[in-house]
All heavy atoms as a GROMACS GRO file, in nm:
protein
  554
    1MET      N    1   0.445  -1.466   0.257
    1MET     CA    2   0.562  -1.381   0.297
    1MET      C    3   0.534  -1.237   0.273
    1MET      O    4   0.495  -1.193   0.163
    1MET     CB    5   0.682  -1.422   0.208
    1MET     CG    6   0.740  -1.561   0.243
    1MET     SD    7   0.880  -1.600   0.148
    1MET     CE    8   0.821  -1.604  -0.021
    2PRO      N    9   0.556  -1.158   0.379
    2PRO     CA   10   0.529  -1.012   0.364
    2PRO      C   11   0.641  -0.937   0.293
    2PRO      O   12   0.755  -0.975   0.301
    2PRO     CB   13   0.513  -0.970   0.511
    2PRO     CG   14   0.593  -1.065   0.587
    2PRO     CD   15   0.581  -1.196   0.516
    3ILE      N   16   0.606  -0.825   0.229
    3ILE     CA   17   0.705  -0.738   0.176
    3ILE      C   18   0.720  -0.625   0.277
    3ILE      O   19   0.624  -0.560   0.312
    3ILE     CB   20   0.655  -0.678   0.038
    3ILE    CG1   21   0.646  -0.795  -0.060
    3ILE    CG2   22   0.759  -0.578  -0.002
    3ILE    CD1   23   0.599  -0.750  -0.199
    4TYR      N   24   0.849  -0.599   0.321
    4TYR     CA   25   0.874  -0.495   0.411
    4TYR      C   26   0.954  -0.381   0.344
    4TYR      O   27   1.030  -0.411   0.249
    4TYR     CB   28   0.952  -0.544   0.530
    4TYR     CG   29   0.875  -0.635   0.621
    4TYR    CD1   30   0.903  -0.769   0.629
    4TYR    CD2   31   0.776  -0.584   0.706
    4TYR    CE1   32   0.831  -0.859   0.709
    4TYR    CE2   33   0.701  -0.665   0.788
    4TYR     CZ   34   0.736  -0.800   0.790
    4TYR     OH   35   0.661  -0.885   0.878
    5GLU      N   36   0.943  -0.258   0.396
    5GLU     CA   37   1.026  -0.146   0.348
    5GLU      C   38   1.140  -0.125   0.443
    5GLU      O   39   1.118  -0.137   0.564
    5GLU     CB   40   0.942  -0.020   0.342
    5GLU     CG   41   0.829  -0.026   0.241
    5GLU     CD   42   0.748   0.102   0.242
    5GLU    OE1   43   0.796   0.210   0.286
    5GLU    OE2   44   0.634   0.098   0.197
    6TYR      N   45   1.259  -0.100   0.389
    6TYR     CA   46   1.376  -0.086   0.473
    6TYR      C   47   1.453   0.043   0.430
    6TYR      O   48   1.434   0.090   0.315
    6TYR     CB   49   1.477  -0.205   0.451
    6TYR     CG   50   1.427  -0.333   0.511
    6TYR    CD1   51   1.350  -0.419   0.432
    6TYR    CD2   52   1.457  -0.368   0.641
    6TYR    CE1   53   1.306  -0.538   0.487
    6TYR    CE2   54   1.410  -0.488   0.694
    6TYR     CZ   55   1.335  -0.570   0.617
    6TYR     OH   56   1.290  -0.692   0.664
    7LYS      N   57   1.532   0.095   0.523
    7LYS     CA   58   1.626   0.208   0.492
    7LYS      C   59   1.759   0.169   0.548
    7LYS      O   60   1.772   0.137   0.659
    7LYS     CB   61   1.569   0.335   0.557
    7LYS     CG   62   1.663   0.450   0.515
    7LYS     CD   63   1.611   0.583   0.565
    7LYS     CE   64   1.705   0.691   0.525
    7LYS     NZ   65   1.650   0.827   0.563
    8CYS      N   66   1.858   0.178   0.461
    8CYS     CA   67   1.994   0.144   0.501
    8CYS      C   68   2.054   0.269   0.580
    8CYS      O   69   2.052   0.381   0.526
    8CYS     CB   70   2.076   0.110   0.385
    8CYS     SG   71   2.252   0.081   0.417
    9GLU      N   72   2.103   0.245   0.698
    9GLU     CA   73   2.167   0.348   0.774
    9GLU      C   74   2.304   0.383   0.729
    9GLU      O   75   2.359   0.488   0.764
    9GLU     CB   76   2.164   0.308   0.924
    9GLU     CG   77   2.029   0.304   0.981
    9GLU     CD   78   2.033   0.261   1.130
    9GLU    OE1   79   2.136   0.216   1.184
    9GLU    OE2   80   1.926   0.281   1.196
   10ASN      N   81   2.365   0.299   0.641
   10ASN     CA   82   2.502   0.319   0.592
   10ASN      C   83   2.497   0.415   0.472
   10ASN      O   84   2.577   0.508   0.462
   10ASN     CB   85   2.554   0.189   0.562
   10ASN     CG   86   2.708   0.198   0.527
   10ASN    OD1   87   2.782   0.265   0.604
   10ASN    ND2   88   2.745   0.140   0.419
   11CYS      N   89   2.407   0.388   0.378
   11CYS     CA   90   2.408   0.469   0.248
   11CYS      C   91   2.271   0.536   0.221
   11CYS      O   92   2.259   0.599   0.120
   11CYS     CB   93   2.446   0.386   0.133
   11CYS     SG   94   2.324   0.254   0.093
   12ASN      N   95   2.176   0.530   0.317
   12ASN     CA   96   2.047   0.592   0.302
   12ASN      C   97   1.958   0.540   0.190
   12ASN      O   98   1.861   0.606   0.150
   12ASN     CB   99   2.054   0.744   0.300
   12ASN     CG  100   2.101   0.807   0.427
   12ASN    OD1  101   2.058   0.759   0.535
   12ASN    ND2  102   2.186   0.901   0.422
   13THR      N  103   1.994   0.421   0.134
   13THR     CA  104   1.910   0.362   0.033
   13THR      C  105   1.782   0.309   0.090
   13THR      O  106   1.781   0.250   0.193
   13THR     CB  107   1.982   0.250  -0.035
   13THR    OG1  108   2.103   0.306  -0.100
   13THR    CG2  109   1.902   0.179  -0.145
   14GLU      N  110   1.667   0.337   0.026
   14GLU     CA  111   1.542   0.278   0.069
   14GLU      C  112   1.502   0.168  -0.030
   14GLU      O  113   1.516   0.188  -0.151
   14GLU     CB  114   1.433   0.388   0.074
   14GLU     CG  115   1.459   0.494   0.184
   14GLU     CD  116   1.348   0.591   0.194
   14GLU    OE1  117   1.241   0.578   0.131
   14GLU    OE2  118   1.369   0.689   0.272
   15PHE      N  119   1.457   0.056   0.024
   15PHE     CA  120   1.421  -0.061  -0.063
   15PHE      C  121   1.317  -0.143   0.000
   15PHE      O  122   1.282  -0.132   0.122
   15PHE     CB  123   1.554  -0.143  -0.099
   15PHE     CG  124   1.613  -0.205   0.022
   15PHE    CD1  125   1.591  -0.338   0.057
   15PHE    CD2  126   1.702  -0.130   0.103
   15PHE    CE1  127   1.654  -0.393   0.165
   15PHE    CE2  128   1.770  -0.189   0.210
   15PHE     CZ  129   1.745  -0.321   0.246
   16GLU      N  130   1.251  -0.231  -0.082
   16GLU     CA  131   1.152  -0.326  -0.035
   16GLU      C  132   1.212  -0.466  -0.053
   16GLU      O  133   1.288  -0.489  -0.148
   16GLU     CB  134   1.026  -0.311  -0.120
   16GLU     CG  135   0.958  -0.182  -0.104
   16GLU     CD  136   0.834  -0.170  -0.187
   16GLU    OE1  137   0.812  -0.254  -0.281
   16GLU    OE2  138   0.751  -0.086  -0.162
   17GLU      N  139   1.169  -0.552   0.040
   17GLU     CA  140   1.222  -0.690   0.031
   17GLU      C  141   1.113  -0.790   0.080
   17GLU      O  142   1.046  -0.765   0.176
   17GLU     CB  143   1.346  -0.699   0.122
   17GLU     CG  144   1.424  -0.831   0.110
   17GLU     CD  145   1.498  -0.831  -0.025
   17GLU    OE1  146   1.538  -0.732  -0.073
   17GLU    OE2  147   1.510  -0.948  -0.079
   18LEU      N  148   1.102  -0.900   0.011
   18LEU     CA  149   1.013  -1.007   0.051
   18LEU      C  150   1.090  -1.088   0.148
   18LEU      O  151   1.200  -1.137   0.123
   18LEU     CB  152   0.983  -1.091  -0.074
   18LEU     CG  153   0.881  -1.204  -0.062
   18LEU    CD1  154   0.743  -1.144  -0.031
   18LEU    CD2  155   0.868  -1.281  -0.192
   19VAL      N  156   1.033  -1.097   0.274
   19VAL     CA  157   1.111  -1.158   0.384
   19VAL      C  158   1.040  -1.276   0.442
   19VAL      O  159   0.917  -1.281   0.458
   19VAL     CB  160   1.120  -1.051   0.497
   19VAL    CG1  161   1.201  -1.106   0.617
   19VAL    CG2  162   1.191  -0.932   0.440
   20ARG      N  163   1.116  -1.383   0.472
   20ARG     CA  164   1.066  -1.501   0.539
   20ARG      C  165   1.106  -1.500   0.684
   20ARG      O  166   1.218  -1.483   0.721
   20ARG     CB  167   1.130  -1.625   0.479
   20ARG     CG  168   1.095  -1.655   0.340
   20ARG     CD  169   1.173  -1.777   0.288
   20ARG     NE  170   1.146  -1.790   0.146
   20ARG     CZ  171   1.125  -1.903   0.089
   20ARG    NH1  172   1.129  -2.017   0.160
   20ARG    NH2  173   1.101  -1.913  -0.042
   21GLY      N  174   1.007  -1.517   0.770
   21GLY     CA  175   1.025  -1.519   0.920
   21GLY      C  176   1.105  -1.406   0.973
   21GLY      O  177   1.074  -1.290   0.951
   22ALA      N  178   1.212  -1.434   1.045
   22ALA     CA  179   1.294  -1.325   1.111
   22ALA      C  180   1.410  -1.291   1.026
   22ALA      O  181   1.511  -1.226   1.074
   22ALA     CB  182   1.343  -1.375   1.244
   23GLU      N  183   1.415  -1.329   0.898
   23GLU     CA  184   1.524  -1.294   0.808
   23GLU      C  185   1.540  -1.147   0.797
   23GLU      O  186   1.446  -1.066   0.798
   23GLU     CB  187   1.488  -1.352   0.669
   23GLU     CG  188   1.589  -1.323   0.557
   23GLU     CD  189   1.538  -1.374   0.428
   23GLU    OE1  190   1.425  -1.420   0.413
   23GLU    OE2  191   1.615  -1.363   0.332
   24ILE      N  192   1.671  -1.098   0.796
   24ILE     CA  193   1.700  -0.958   0.776
   24ILE      C  194   1.781  -0.946   0.654
   24ILE      O  195   1.891  -0.998   0.641
   24ILE     CB  196   1.782  -0.902   0.900
   24ILE    CG1  197   1.699  -0.911   1.027
   24ILE    CG2  198   1.820  -0.757   0.869
   24ILE    CD1  199   1.776  -0.881   1.146
   25PRO      N  200   1.728  -0.870   0.553
   25PRO     CA  201   1.800  -0.859   0.429
   25PRO      C  202   1.917  -0.765   0.431
   25PRO      O  203   1.929  -0.682   0.522
   25PRO     CB  204   1.686  -0.800   0.334
   25PRO     CG  205   1.611  -0.719   0.424
   25PRO     CD  206   1.604  -0.795   0.552
   26LYS      N  207   2.008  -0.776   0.339
   26LYS     CA  208   2.116  -0.681   0.322
   26LYS      C  209   2.079  -0.574   0.224
   26LYS      O  210   1.998  -0.596   0.135
   26LYS     CB  211   2.244  -0.758   0.268
   26LYS     CG  212   2.301  -0.854   0.366
   26LYS     CD  213   2.424  -0.917   0.312
   26LYS     CE  214   2.489  -1.018   0.412
   26LYS     NZ  215   2.607  -1.080   0.366
   27CYS      N  216   2.138  -0.459   0.243
   27CYS     CA  217   2.116  -0.348   0.152
   27CYS      C  218   2.164  -0.389   0.013
   27CYS      O  219   2.277  -0.432  -0.008
   27CYS     CB  220   2.192  -0.226   0.197
   27CYS     SG  221   2.179  -0.088   0.085
   28PRO      N  222   2.075  -0.366  -0.089
   28PRO     CA  223   2.114  -0.405  -0.231
   28PRO      C  224   2.219  -0.316  -0.285
   28PRO      O  225   2.292  -0.352  -0.380
   28PRO     CB  226   1.982  -0.392  -0.309
   28PRO     CG  227   1.901  -0.299  -0.228
   28PRO     CD  228   1.940  -0.314  -0.082
   29LYS      N  229   2.239  -0.194  -0.233
   29LYS     CA  230   2.340  -0.103  -0.287
   29LYS      C  231   2.477  -0.124  -0.223
   29LYS      O  232   2.580  -0.134  -0.296
   29LYS     CB  233   2.290   0.039  -0.266
   29LYS     CG  234   2.383   0.145  -0.331
   29LYS     CD  235   2.327   0.282  -0.319
   29LYS     CE  236   2.419   0.375  -0.387
   29LYS     NZ  237   2.366   0.519  -0.373
   30CYS      N  238   2.482  -0.123  -0.092
   30CYS     CA  239   2.614  -0.130  -0.020
   30CYS      C  240   2.645  -0.257   0.045
   30CYS      O  241   2.754  -0.284   0.098
   30CYS     CB  242   2.631  -0.012   0.070
   30CYS     SG  243   2.534  -0.024   0.220
   31GLY      N  244   2.540  -0.348   0.069
   31GLY     CA  245   2.557  -0.475   0.134
   31GLY      C  246   2.554  -0.467   0.292
   31GLY      O  247   2.580  -0.568   0.353
   32PHE      N  248   2.514  -0.349   0.340
   32PHE     CA  249   2.504  -0.336   0.490
   32PHE      C  250   2.409  -0.442   0.544
   32PHE      O  251   2.300  -0.459   0.492
   32PHE     CB  252   2.460  -0.193   0.523
   32PHE     CG  253   2.456  -0.159   0.664
   32PHE    CD1  254   2.572  -0.151   0.745
   32PHE    CD2  255   2.338  -0.129   0.734
   32PHE    CE1  256   2.575  -0.122   0.877
   32PHE    CE2  257   2.341  -0.098   0.870
   32PHE     CZ  258   2.454  -0.094   0.939
   33ALA      N  259   2.451  -0.508   0.651
   33ALA     CA  260   2.377  -0.620   0.699
   33ALA      C  261   2.262  -0.593   0.793
   33ALA      O  262   2.184  -0.686   0.832
   33ALA     CB  263   2.473  -0.724   0.763
   34SER      N  264   2.245  -0.466   0.834
   34SER     CA  265   2.138  -0.439   0.938
   34SER      C  266   2.058  -0.315   0.903
   34SER      O  267   2.056  -0.218   0.978
   34SER     CB  268   2.204  -0.422   1.076
   34SER     OG  269   2.270  -0.533   1.118
   35PRO      N  270   1.988  -0.317   0.789
   35PRO     CA  271   1.904  -0.199   0.755
   35PRO      C  272   1.787  -0.191   0.853
   35PRO      O  273   1.743  -0.290   0.914
   35PRO     CB  274   1.857  -0.230   0.614
   35PRO     CG  275   1.859  -0.375   0.606
   35PRO     CD  276   1.970  -0.422   0.692
   36GLN      N  277   1.732  -0.070   0.874
   36GLN     CA  278   1.620  -0.046   0.961
   36GLN      C  279   1.489  -0.073   0.881
   36GLN      O  280   1.469  -0.023   0.770
   36GLN     CB  281   1.622   0.093   1.012
   36GLN     CG  282   1.724   0.123   1.117
   36GLN     CD  283   1.697   0.045   1.244
   36GLN    OE1  284   1.763  -0.052   1.275
   36GLN    NE2  285   1.601   0.093   1.320
   37ARG      N  286   1.398  -0.148   0.943
   37ARG     CA  287   1.271  -0.170   0.881
   37ARG      C  288   1.184  -0.049   0.905
   37ARG      O  289   1.178  -0.001   1.020
   37ARG     CB  290   1.199  -0.295   0.933
   37ARG     CG  291   1.074  -0.324   0.860
   37ARG     CD  292   1.020  -0.467   0.884
   37ARG     NE  293   0.994  -0.490   1.023
   37ARG     CZ  294   0.956  -0.609   1.069
   37ARG    NH1  295   0.947  -0.713   0.991
   37ARG    NH2  296   0.932  -0.626   1.196
   38LYS      N  297   1.127   0.010   0.799
   38LYS     CA  298   1.046   0.132   0.809
   38LYS      C  299   0.901   0.087   0.850
   38LYS      O  300   0.850  -0.015   0.823
   38LYS     CB  301   1.039   0.205   0.680
   38LYS     CG  302   1.177   0.258   0.636
   38LYS     CD  303   1.167   0.312   0.497
   38LYS     CE  304   1.066   0.420   0.479
   38LYS     NZ  305   1.062   0.479   0.347
   39LEU      N  306   0.836   0.186   0.918
   39LEU     CA  307   0.697   0.164   0.953
   39LEU      C  308   0.617   0.206   0.832
   39LEU      O  309   0.628   0.316   0.782
   39LEU     CB  310   0.658   0.254   1.074
   39LEU     CG  311   0.513   0.243   1.124
   39LEU    CD1  312   0.486   0.097   1.169
   39LEU    CD2  313   0.493   0.336   1.239
   40SER      N  314   0.530   0.118   0.784
   40SER     CA  315   0.456   0.147   0.666
   40SER      C  316   0.310   0.103   0.685
   40SER      O  317   0.283   0.013   0.761
   40SER     CB  318   0.516   0.082   0.540
   40SER     OG  319   0.529  -0.056   0.559
   41VAL      N  320   0.222   0.164   0.606
   41VAL     CA  321   0.081   0.125   0.607
   41VAL      C  322   0.056   0.013   0.522
   41VAL      O  323   0.103   0.002   0.405
   41VAL     CB  324   0.001   0.248   0.560
   41VAL    CG1  325  -0.152   0.213   0.558
   41VAL    CG2  326   0.026   0.369   0.648
   42PRO      N  327  -0.018  -0.101   0.569
   42PRO     CA  328  -0.040  -0.216   0.488
   42PRO      C  329  -0.134  -0.176   0.369
   42PRO      O  330  -0.225  -0.096   0.383
   42PRO     CB  331  -0.106  -0.314   0.581
   42PRO     CG  332  -0.152  -0.234   0.695
   42PRO     CD  333  -0.072  -0.109   0.702
   43ALA      N  334  -0.121  -0.244   0.259
   43ALA     CA  335  -0.204  -0.223   0.147
   43ALA      C  336  -0.332  -0.302   0.171
   43ALA      O  337  -0.330  -0.413   0.214
   43ALA     CB  338  -0.136  -0.272   0.020
   44THR      N  339  -0.444  -0.239   0.140
   44THR     CA  340  -0.574  -0.310   0.153
   44THR      C  341  -0.649  -0.290   0.024
   44THR      O  342  -0.646  -0.184  -0.041
   44THR     CB  343  -0.654  -0.248   0.273
   44THR    OG1  344  -0.672  -0.108   0.253
   44THR    CG2  345  -0.588  -0.271   0.402
   45PRO      N  346  -0.729  -0.386  -0.016
   45PRO     CA  347  -0.807  -0.374  -0.136
   45PRO      C  348  -0.916  -0.275  -0.112
   45PRO      O  349  -0.972  -0.260  -0.003
   45PRO     CB  350  -0.862  -0.513  -0.158
   45PRO     CG  351  -0.851  -0.589  -0.033
   45PRO     CD  352  -0.740  -0.519   0.047
   46HIS      N  353  -0.948  -0.192  -0.214
   46HIS     CA  354  -1.050  -0.094  -0.211
   46HIS      C  355  -1.163  -0.136  -0.301
   46HIS      O  356  -1.145  -0.160  -0.414
   46HIS     CB  357  -0.994   0.043  -0.255
   46HIS     CG  358  -1.090   0.156  -0.244
   46HIS    ND1  359  -1.107   0.218  -0.122
   46HIS    CD2  360  -1.164   0.218  -0.328
   46HIS    CE1  361  -1.197   0.308  -0.134
   46HIS    NE2  362  -1.234   0.317  -0.264
   47SER      N  363  -1.280  -0.143  -0.246
   47SER     CA  364  -1.395  -0.191  -0.328
   47SER      C  365  -1.507  -0.088  -0.326
   47SER      O  366  -1.522  -0.009  -0.227
   47SER     CB  367  -1.450  -0.322  -0.274
   47SER     OG  368  -1.495  -0.308  -0.144
   48ALA      N  369  -1.589  -0.083  -0.433
   48ALA     CA  370  -1.694   0.011  -0.441
   48ALA      C  371  -1.815  -0.041  -0.356
   48ALA      O  372  -1.830  -0.158  -0.333
   48ALA     CB  373  -1.739   0.022  -0.586
   49SER      N  374  -1.896   0.057  -0.305
   49SER     CA  375  -2.013   0.019  -0.237
   49SER      C  376  -2.118  -0.031  -0.326
   49SER      O  377  -2.110  -0.009  -0.449
   49SER     CB  378  -2.068   0.138  -0.158
   49SER     OG  379  -1.977   0.184  -0.065
   50LYS      N  380  -2.220  -0.100  -0.276
   50LYS     CA  381  -2.334  -0.148  -0.354
   50LYS      C  382  -2.395  -0.032  -0.428
   50LYS      O  383  -2.415   0.073  -0.373
   50LYS     CB  384  -2.443  -0.212  -0.270
   50LYS     CG  385  -2.392  -0.349  -0.218
   50LYS     CD  386  -2.501  -0.414  -0.134
   50LYS     CE  387  -2.457  -0.550  -0.083
   50LYS     NZ  388  -2.560  -0.609  -0.001
   51GLY      N  389  -2.427  -0.049  -0.552
   51GLY     CA  390  -2.492   0.058  -0.628
   51GLY      C  391  -2.396   0.141  -0.711
   51GLY      O  392  -2.439   0.214  -0.796
   52CYS      N  393  -2.273   0.134  -0.682
   52CYS     CA  394  -2.175   0.210  -0.764
   52CYS      C  395  -2.145   0.143  -0.888
   52CYS      O  396  -2.113   0.023  -0.896
   52CYS     CB  397  -2.044   0.233  -0.681
   52CYS     SG  398  -2.062   0.334  -0.540
   53ALA      N  399  -2.157   0.215  -0.996
   53ALA     CA  400  -2.152   0.153  -1.130
   53ALA      C  401  -2.008   0.168  -1.189
   53ALA      O  402  -1.959   0.069  -1.249
   53ALA     CB  403  -2.255   0.215  -1.227
   54VAL      N  404  -1.947   0.283  -1.181
   54VAL     CA  405  -1.818   0.305  -1.246
   54VAL      C  406  -1.722   0.365  -1.153
   54VAL      O  407  -1.748   0.457  -1.083
   54VAL     CB  408  -1.843   0.410  -1.363
   54VAL    CG1  409  -1.711   0.436  -1.431
   54VAL    CG2  410  -1.940   0.358  -1.462
   55ARG      N  411  -1.600   0.304  -1.147
   55ARG     CA  412  -1.493   0.354  -1.059
   55ARG      C  413  -1.391   0.434  -1.138
   55ARG      O  414  -1.359   0.396  -1.252
   55ARG     CB  415  -1.416   0.245  -0.994
   55ARG     CG  416  -1.496   0.171  -0.889
   55ARG     CD  417  -1.405   0.094  -0.800
   55ARG     NE  418  -1.322   0.178  -0.719
   55ARG     CZ  419  -1.362   0.237  -0.608
   55ARG    NH1  420  -1.485   0.220  -0.568
   55ARG    NH2  421  -1.280   0.308  -0.542
   56ASP      N  422  -1.348   0.548  -1.092
   56ASP     CA  423  -1.249   0.627  -1.166
   56ASP      C  424  -1.170   0.706  -1.060
   56ASP      O  425  -1.215   0.805  -1.008
   56ASP     CB  426  -1.317   0.714  -1.269
   56ASP     CG  427  -1.214   0.793  -1.350
   56ASP    OD1  428  -1.095   0.747  -1.358
   56ASP    OD2  429  -1.248   0.900  -1.400
   57ALA      N  430  -1.047   0.660  -1.038
   57ALA     CA  431  -0.960   0.729  -0.939
   57ALA      C  432  -1.025   0.758  -0.802
   57ALA      O  433  -1.018   0.858  -0.742
   57ALA     CB  434  -0.906   0.862  -0.997
   58GLY      N  435  -1.096   0.656  -0.752
   58GLY     CA  436  -1.154   0.669  -0.618
   58GLY      C  437  -1.287   0.732  -0.622
   58GLY      O  438  -1.347   0.750  -0.514
   59LEU      N  439  -1.337   0.770  -0.739
   59LEU     CA  440  -1.466   0.836  -0.746
   59LEU      C  441  -1.552   0.764  -0.847
   59LEU      O  442  -1.508   0.731  -0.952
   59LEU     CB  443  -1.448   0.980  -0.797
   59LEU     CG  444  -1.569   1.078  -0.793
   59LEU    CD1  445  -1.610   1.093  -0.646
   59LEU    CD2  446  -1.530   1.204  -0.851
   60CYS      N  447  -1.671   0.725  -0.808
   60CYS     CA  448  -1.761   0.656  -0.898
   60CYS      C  449  -1.898   0.716  -0.897
   60CYS      O  450  -1.938   0.782  -0.806
   60CYS     CB  451  -1.771   0.502  -0.864
   60CYS     SG  452  -1.824   0.472  -0.701
   61SER      N  453  -1.975   0.696  -1.001
   61SER     CA  454  -2.103   0.755  -1.009
   61SER      C  455  -2.211   0.654  -0.977
   61SER      O  456  -2.200   0.540  -1.012
   61SER     CB  457  -2.128   0.822  -1.145
   61SER     OG  458  -2.114   0.720  -1.248
   62HIS      N  459  -2.315   0.699  -0.914
   62HIS     CA  460  -2.426   0.613  -0.872
   62HIS      C  461  -2.537   0.621  -0.983
   62HIS      O  462  -2.562   0.728  -1.031
   62HIS     CB  463  -2.480   0.659  -0.737
   62HIS     CG  464  -2.580   0.565  -0.679
   62HIS    ND1  465  -2.715   0.565  -0.716
   62HIS    CD2  466  -2.562   0.465  -0.590
   62HIS    CE1  467  -2.770   0.468  -0.643
   62HIS    NE2  468  -2.689   0.410  -0.571
   63PRO      N  469  -2.593   0.507  -1.021
   63PRO     CA  470  -2.693   0.509  -1.127
   63PRO      C  471  -2.815   0.592  -1.100
   63PRO      O  472  -2.884   0.636  -1.191
   63PRO     CB  473  -2.731   0.364  -1.148
   63PRO     CG  474  -2.681   0.288  -1.031
   63PRO     CD  475  -2.574   0.371  -0.968
   64HIS      N  476  -2.844   0.623  -0.974
   64HIS     CA  477  -2.962   0.699  -0.939
   64HIS      C  478  -2.925   0.843  -0.896
   64HIS      O  479  -2.998   0.908  -0.819
   64HIS     CB  480  -3.040   0.631  -0.822
   64HIS     CG  481  -3.081   0.494  -0.858
   64HIS    ND1  482  -3.172   0.465  -0.957
   64HIS    CD2  483  -3.038   0.375  -0.813
   64HIS    CE1  484  -3.183   0.330  -0.967
   64HIS    NE2  485  -3.105   0.275  -0.881
   65GLY      N  486  -2.809   0.890  -0.931
   65GLY     CA  487  -2.765   1.026  -0.892
   65GLY      C  488  -2.671   1.016  -0.774
   65GLY      O  489  -2.664   0.923  -0.709
   66GLY      N  490  -2.605   1.124  -0.750
   66GLY     CA  491  -2.506   1.125  -0.638
   66GLY      C  492  -2.375   1.067  -0.682
   66GLY      O  493  -2.353   1.037  -0.798
   67ALA      N  494  -2.286   1.060  -0.592
   67ALA     CA  495  -2.149   1.007  -0.625
   67ALA      C  496  -2.102   0.920  -0.509
   67ALA      O  497  -2.144   0.931  -0.397
   67ALA     CB  498  -2.052   1.120  -0.652
   68CYS      N  499  -2.012   0.832  -0.542
   68CYS     CA  500  -1.940   0.747  -0.438
   68CYS      C  501  -1.801   0.794  -0.423
   68CYS      O  502  -1.734   0.817  -0.521
   68CYS     CB  503  -1.937   0.599  -0.486
   68CYS     SG  504  -2.101   0.533  -0.526
   69CYS      N  505  -1.758   0.810  -0.305
   69CYS     CA  506  -1.621   0.856  -0.281
   69CYS      C  507  -1.573   0.782  -0.153
   69CYS      O  508  -1.640   0.785  -0.051
   69CYS     CB  509  -1.613   1.001  -0.263
   69CYS     SG  510  -1.443   1.059  -0.240
   70GLY      N  511  -1.466   0.708  -0.163
   70GLY     CA  512  -1.415   0.637  -0.046
   70GLY      C  513  -1.503   0.525   0.005
   70GLY      O  514  -1.502   0.488   0.117
   71GLY      N  515  -1.584   0.472  -0.088
   71GLY     CA  516  -1.671   0.359  -0.061
   71GLY      C  517  -1.806   0.391  -0.006
   71GLY      O  518  -1.878   0.311   0.037
   72HIS      N  519  -1.841   0.523   0.009
   72HIS     CA  520  -1.968   0.568   0.060
   72HIS      C  521  -2.044   0.632  -0.053
   72HIS      O  522  -2.003   0.726  -0.114
   72HIS     CB  523  -1.950   0.664   0.174
   72HIS     CG  524  -1.869   0.607   0.288
   72HIS    ND1  525  -1.927   0.512   0.372
   72HIS    CD2  526  -1.745   0.627   0.327
   72HIS    CE1  527  -1.833   0.478   0.461
   72HIS    NE2  528  -1.718   0.547   0.436
   73CYS      N  529  -2.168   0.586  -0.078
   73CYS     CA  530  -2.252   0.639  -0.185
   73CYS      C  531  -2.353   0.738  -0.122
   73CYS      O  532  -2.413   0.716  -0.019
   73CYS     CB  533  -2.332   0.531  -0.252
   73CYS     SG  534  -2.225   0.425  -0.357
   74SER      N  535  -2.371   0.850  -0.195
   74SER     CA  536  -2.470   0.945  -0.154
   74SER      C  537  -2.580   0.941  -0.256
   74SER      O  538  -2.565   0.890  -0.368
   74SER     CB  539  -2.416   1.084  -0.146
   74SER     OG  540  -2.362   1.124  -0.270
   75GLY      N  541  -2.694   0.993  -0.231
   75GLY     CA  542  -2.800   0.994  -0.331
   75GLY      C  543  -2.894   0.873  -0.327
   75GLY      O  544  -2.972   0.853  -0.418
   76HIS      N  545  -2.880   0.787  -0.218
   76HIS     CA  546  -2.979   0.673  -0.210
   76HIS      C  547  -3.000   0.641  -0.071
   76HIS      O  548  -2.946   0.682   0.021
   76HIS     CB  549  -2.937   0.552  -0.298
   76HIS     CG  550  -2.809   0.486  -0.252
   76HIS    ND1  551  -2.814   0.375  -0.176
   76HIS    CD2  552  -2.679   0.513  -0.275
   76HIS    CE1  553  -2.688   0.332  -0.155
   76HIS    NE2  554  -2.611   0.416  -0.213
   0.00000   0.00000   0.00000
């Protein structure tokens, strides 16, 4: 079941909801029955490239020098 982001057009509350099929959730604040589903970027796992030893906030160091950033290693 995917998690979708919604915005209530009645009270402007933004919320996330785990949804089954074509189910449309109600706004948790005001109960409005037709919130708008927001366009959002899907979450994807981020993995280090081969040779990267340590990850720290998207930046990792390569054991042979250089650095990895965004999954691309330099220095080899």
